C-alpha positions, 0 to 999 in steps of 0.5 A: 500500500505504501508503494502504491501511495508513493506512485499515485502521489508522484503521478499527481505531482507530474500532472501539475508541472507547467510546461512552456513551448518555445519555437525556434527557427532552424532553417529551411527544409529541402532544396532551400536548406542546401542552396541559399540562392534558390529563391534568387535563382527562381526569381531570375528564372521567372524574369525570363533569364536562363539560370545555371547553378554551379557547385564549384569553380569552373571557367565562365562560358561565352553565353554567360551574361552574369556571374554571382559568386562568393569572393573566396572562390577567386583564390589564385591568379589563374581564376582571376585572369579568366574572370577578367577576360570574360568580363572584358568581353561583356560579362557582369561579375557580382562578387559577394564578400561576407555571408556568401559561402554555401556552408554559412548558416543563416540561423546561426551566429557562428560563421566560417572565417572570411578567406580572401587571397591577394589575387582577389585584391589585385583584380579589384585594384585593376578595375578601380575598386578598393576592398578593405577586409574586416581586419583593416576597418573600424566598425565595418560598413552599413547602408540603408539604401543603395544607389545604382543605375539612377535608382535608390534601393532600400536595403538593410546591409551590414558587414565587417568589410568595406568597399569603395571606388578609388577615391570614394567613400567606403560602403557596402556596394561598389560597381564599375564598368570594366572593358565591355562588362562590369564588376560589382562588389556587394559586401553583405551577401545576405541581401540575395540569400533565401531568408532576406531576399524578400525584405525591403528592395533586395529583389529589386536590386538583384533585378537591376543588377541582372538587367544592367548588362546589354547582352543576353545570356545565362545567369550563373549562381556559384554555390561553392566555397574556396578550398581552404585546408584550415577551414576543412580541418576546423570543420571535420577534424573534431569528429575525426579526433573524437572517433580516433579517441573512442577507437583508442580507448576501445583498443586499450580496454580490449588489450589491457587486462582489467579483470581477474587476479593481479599478477605478481610483481616479480615472476619466479625464475623458470627452473631449467635442467643441467643440460640446458645450462651446459649448452649455454655455457658451451655456446658462450665459451665457444664464442670466446674461442676458449674451447681448447683451454677448457677441454685440455685439463679434462682430457689430460685427466682422463688420459692419466686415469685411463692409463692407470686403469689399464695398468691395474687391469693388466691391459697396457698393450691393448688399444687405449681408445677401445679400453675407454670405450668399453668402460664408458659404454661408448663407441670407439669413434666418439672416444677418439673424437672426444680425446682429439685436440681439434677445436669443435666446429660449433657449440653443439659439437662442443656440447657433445664432446664435453658430455662424452668427456664427463662420462669418461671421467665418471667411470674412471673415478668410480673404482667399482667399475672393471 
């Protein structure tokens, strides 16, 4: 009954809890989530222009009229020279500086670092445009309206970088003719992204920029980002290092002994037989080339004892090697080989000779043997 009472009381307490429902925007779904220029592409398409979306860098085609791309893509002289050649024959380049990469999250304050190479600044200087990166500006730039093609467009643009025509006031927008084409720089790329293009006069500004060209052709939106090793490491090194750490911990857990009785600090020495020690000593002496001095006293002792045994047995005239072989129960050839003065050829040979000499010494020292 007590348990039932506690359970009923807990259930009633939980039903009395107050909850607050909070809605938080996390972004679009579907194509709009992976393509921040989808609304701009559809808007330009409904205006009657041909639209092409490019994921990464590719050289402009002759039928392309307008290129809208992040400035970080122009990361080397090869890219900028090809863009300049295309602009010179009538193309319109619209560069977006900040909030222009595809990986930028429009619902997050954490944005990837802005990467701009010297080749980009050199190209803009040749066209008469001065771009100042965030590190060289104080407070950045902002604008509530942009004047272009004799019209004023209401916008809401802010950026850390600033841009201006040579000798002009820095701001968020600059456009200049270059050859038969035009180069336009917009420091705040959010004006053309899905979330903000419907605000103020952002769509009308895009319309005016596209119509500024006297040639008809395709409007190209480049969604890729400039290749940066450090940006890739910042984006992907964390998960890789976490997976590596988990794998190392699993390997350590698998290979190190964590259960069962603890092993002794000192392992008892393994008992080995006399033959093993004899073989080890023989190998050591053979390597030091001391076999002759090692065997000589034993051979001399066996010869003296063998001669005495032959005299006592009345067999002085018999074969000495055969006499020792009979007493030790060894073949005559092994006795001769053991008593020979030749140096053993290898440690195993030395071991066999030493064993035979010890057998001979044993039987010669035992007076009970015949």
